[in-house]
NULUM-655035 format. One line per field, with one value per residue (C-alpha): residue number from 1; x, y, z. Coordinates in steps of 0.2 Angstrom, whole numbers, plus 2048, in hexadecimal, padded with zeros to 3 digits. Last residue first. Example, Ala and Ser with C-alpha at 12.3 -4.5 7.8 and 13.67 -1.06 7.14 Angstrom:
2
num	[2  1];
px	[844  83E];
py	[7FB  7EA];
pz	[824  827];
//
This chain:
338
num	[338  337  336  335  334  333  332  331  330  329  328  327  326  325  324  323  322  321  320  319  318  317  316  315  314  313  312  311  310  309  308  307  306  305  304  303  302  301  300  299  298  297  296  295  294  293  292  291  290  289  288  287  286  285  284  283  282  281  280  279  278  277  276  275  274  273  272  271  270  269  268  267  266  265  264  263  262  261  260  259  258  257  256  255  254  253  252  251  250  249  248  247  246  245  244  243  242  241  240  239  238  237  236  235  234  233  232  231  230  229  228  227  226  225  224  223  222  221  220  219  218  217  216  215  214  213  212  211  210  209  208  207  206  205  204  203  202  201  200  199  198  197  196  195  194  193  192  191  190  189  188  187  186  185  184  183  182  181  180  179  178  177  176  175  174  173  172  171  170  169  168  167  166  165  164  163  162  161  160  159  158  157  156  155  154  153  152  151  150  149  148  147  146  145  144  143  142  141  140  139  138  137  136  135  134  133  132  131  130  129  128  127  126  125  124  123  122  121  120  119  118  117  116  115  114  113  112  111  110  109  108  107  106  105  104  103  102  101  100  99  98  97  96  95  94  93  92  91  90  89  88  87  86  85  84  83  82  81  80  79  78  77  76  75  74  73  72  71  70  69  68  67  66  65  64  63  62  61  60  59  58  57  56  55  54  53  52  51  50  49  48  47  46  45  44  43  42  41  40  39  38  37  36  35  34  33  32  31  30  29  28  27  26  25  24  23  22  21  20  19  18  17  16  15  14  13  12  11  10  9  8  7  6  5  4  3  2  1];
px	[944  93B  931  920  919  921  925  924  92D  93C  947  95A  962  974  980  976  987  981  97B  98B  996  98D  98C  99F  9A2  996  9A0  9B1  9AC  9A6  9B6  9BF  9B5  9A8  9A4  9B2  9AE  99C  99D  9AD  9A3  99B  989  982  97B  96C  96A  97B  975  97B  976  964  95A  94B  946  936  931  92F  93C  943  942  950  94D  949  959  962  952  950  963  963  953  959  96A  962  956  964  95E  96D  96B  973  981  985  97D  984  996  98F  97C  975  985  981  970  976  965  95A  95B  964  96A  96B  977  975  97A  968  968  96F  961  954  95B  95C  94A  944  94B  944  932  938  939  935  941  94B  959  95C  96C  96D  95C  95A  947  949  952  943  937  943  943  92F  92E  93B  931  921  929  931  920  921  920  913  907  905  8F9  8FC  907  918  91D  927  934  93F  94D  954  965  966  96C  979  982  975  967  96B  96C  95B  953  958  951  941  940  943  936  92A  92B  926  918  90F  90F  914  924  92F  93A  945  94F  95E  961  971  977  987  981  98E  98F  97C  979  987  97F  96D  975  979  968  95F  969  963  951  950  951  94A  93C  93C  92D  930  91F  91B  917  90C  90E  90F  91A  91E  92C  931  926  92B  922  925  919  911  904  8FC  8EB  8F3  901  8F4  8E9  8F7  901  8F3  8F0  903  906  907  915  922  929  91F  92C  926  932  92B  923  915  90B  8FD  908  90E  8FC  8F7  905  901  8EF  8F2  8FD  8F2  8E5  8F0  8F3  903  90A  91C  91E  92C  932  943  950  95D  96E  976  982  979  968  96C  974  965  959  963  963  950  94D  959  94F  93F  945  950  954  942  946  93C  92B  925  916  91E  925  91F  92D  92F  93B  93A  945  940  952  959  94D  951  964  961  958  966  972  97E  985  980  977  987  991  986  987  97D  98A  98A  979  97E  98E  984  979  988  990  997  990  99C];
py	[63E  64F  64C  655  65B  66D  677  669  65E  66A  664  666  674  670  67F  689  68C  682  674  673  674  666  65B  65E  658  64A  644  646  63C  62E  62E  62E  61E  61D  60C  60A  61A  616  612  61E  62E  636  63A  645  657  661  672  677  688  686  674  678  681  68B  697  69F  6AE  6B0  6B4  6C6  6CC  6BE  6B4  6A5  6A6  697  68C  68E  68B  67B  675  67B  672  661  662  661  656  64A  63E  62E  624  613  60A  5F8  5FB  5FF  5FA  608  612  619  621  632  63C  642  632  621  619  607  5FA  5E9  5D9  5D2  5D5  5E7  5EB  5E4  5EE  5FE  5FD  5F7  606  610  60E  619  628  623  62C  61D  61A  609  602  5F1  5F1  5E2  5DE  5D3  5E1  5ED  5E0  5DE  5F1  5F2  5E3  5EB  5FC  5F2  5EB  5FB  603  614  622  61A  61A  62D  628  625  616  60F  617  60D  613  608  612  60B  612  616  628  622  631  63E  631  62C  63F  642  633  639  64A  643  637  644  650  641  640  653  650  643  630  62C  623  622  613  616  60A  607  5FD  5FF  5EE  5F2  601  60C  61A  61B  61B  629  635  631  636  646  649  645  654  65F  658  65B  66D  671  67A  684  68F  69B  6A0  6AF  6BA  6AE  6A6  693  68A  677  66B  671  67C  68A  693  6A2  6A8  6BA  6B5  6A7  6A3  6A5  699  68D  68D  68D  680  674  676  675  665  659  662  65B  660  66E  678  682  691  695  68C  695  687  68C  68B  679  674  67B  672  662  663  667  659  64D  64C  644  635  62E  63F  63F  64E  659  665  66F  672  680  67B  685  678  668  66E  675  664  65B  666  663  650  64F  659  64B  63D  643  642  631  625  624  629  639  630  629  636  648  64F  65D  667  673  681  68C  69B  6A7  6A6  6AB  6BA  6BF  6BE  6C9  6D6  6D6  6D9  6CB  6BC  6AA  6A8  6AC  6A0  692  694  69E  6A2  68F  690  69D  694  684  68B  692  682  673  666  657];
pz	[DC2  DC1  DD1  DCE  DDE  DDC  DEB  DF8  DEB  DEC  DDD  DE0  DD5  DD2  DCD  DDB  DE4  DF4  DE9  DDF  DEF  DF6  DE6  DE5  DF7  DF5  DE5  DED  DFD  DF1  DE8  DF8  DFC  E0A  E11  E1C  E24  E28  E3C  E3E  E38  E2A  E2B  E1D  E1B  E20  E2A  E27  E22  E10  E0F  E14  E22  E1F  E2D  E2D  E38  E4B  E59  E56  E69  E6E  E7E  E74  E6B  E74  E74  E62  E5F  E68  E5F  E4E  E52  E57  E48  E3D  E2F  E2D  E1E  E25  E1E  E16  E25  E25  E2C  E3D  E3E  E4B  E4A  E39  E40  E41  E44  E36  E2B  E28  E18  E19  E10  E0B  E14  E16  E28  E27  E1A  E25  E35  E2B  E25  E36  E3E  E31  E38  E47  E3B  E29  E1D  E19  E0C  E05  DFC  DF4  DEB  DE0  DE0  DF0  DF8  DF4  DFD  E0B  E0E  E0E  E1A  E26  E26  E29  E39  E3E  E3E  E47  E3B  E31  E40  E3C  E2D  E1B  E1B  E19  E08  DFC  DEE  DE3  DDA  DCA  DC4  DB1  DB4  DC0  DCA  DC8  DC8  DDA  DDF  DD7  DDE  DF0  DED  DE7  DF6  E03  DFB  DFB  E0D  E0F  E02  E0D  E0D  E1F  E21  E12  E0C  DFD  DF4  DE8  DD8  DCE  DD4  DDD  DE5  DEF  DE1  DE0  DF3  DF5  DE8  DEF  E01  DFA  DF1  E01  E0A  DFD  DFD  E10  E0D  E1F  E28  E38  E3C  E4B  E52  E5D  E4D  E46  E34  E39  E2D  E2E  E31  E42  E4C  E58  E66  E70  E7D  E7E  E70  E7B  E72  E61  E65  E6A  E5C  E4E  E58  E57  E44  E40  E4C  E3E  E36  E43  E54  E5D  E67  E76  E7A  E87  E94  E9F  EA6  E9B  E8D  E91  E94  E83  E79  E82  E7E  E6C  E69  E73  E66  E59  E64  E6E  E72  E79  E84  E8A  E97  E98  EA4  EA2  EA8  E9A  E90  E96  E93  E82  E7D  E84  E7A  E6A  E6D  E70  E5F  E57  E60  E59  E47  E48  E55  E5A  E6C  E6D  E69  E58  E57  E57  E66  E71  E78  E86  E8B  E9A  E99  EA7  EAF  E9E  E9D  EAE  EAA  E9B  EA6  EB3  EA4  E9E  EA6  EAA  E99  E91  E9B  E98  E86  E79  E6C  E68  E60  E53  E4F  E4E  E40  E36  E35  E3F  E4B  E4D];
//
């Protein structure tokens, strides 16, 4: 269930709202032609890209506004797709992933009258909305849960591409684990150094099994499609996985402790909904306070989450929101303190 301030903004733009208003507003609504260029891994990766897809589908269902999308297979196709959508008059155009930063800078500058958005990077142009998240805050919460669920005192993390953004997930996770068990051991592996690292479930499974062999009984992934292999390996071994971005609890019910929710679905929905507004650009940073990150709690993991765990996460959430707990941001300072 989507809650919070971000959603409240998004839900203001409903099918009824688009159908009413002044003639000028109606014209703007009719002219809305959203498009999406996904990151490598595809829109059905059960994680990051799929979250964006879900937000777009929700907007389409509620408003009747169609959108176009494209799944690039190579780096070069990103810029080609962005430019093609722009030439066809699509707006807003959402570029999914930090890897599209350079391509978007070029295309957005060429089409200043169109609106663009980028997720996970910052492009300082007046017609670009930059959307980033405090992934470290959500990762801290699932770290708390991992430490409390672990019987061995050893947990794991499998990242996708070895970049500062994914180290940001890992650092927040370690901090959450250590807040519960100071002497806990956290194994960390990255899948690779190229875009292929996001879509290698076989390698993800191998890394997870290696950590399990060393004693890890809870493994968190931030690896896109590669993480499907991590969750499967953990479930097959009778251990617990932790999903990311989208709610992945249902992939292996009773074997996924939780999922760190990165609300790219809400960000996408809200971007589409607000595309008619004059104040479009700027940088949005979405953390716990903005309901931009969180943890998945549903029927699939209910038997795994004790009341003590719920209480601990609730306290951690409140402490982070109030500033009583500071979660280290690896992107700002690439020295994880734990």
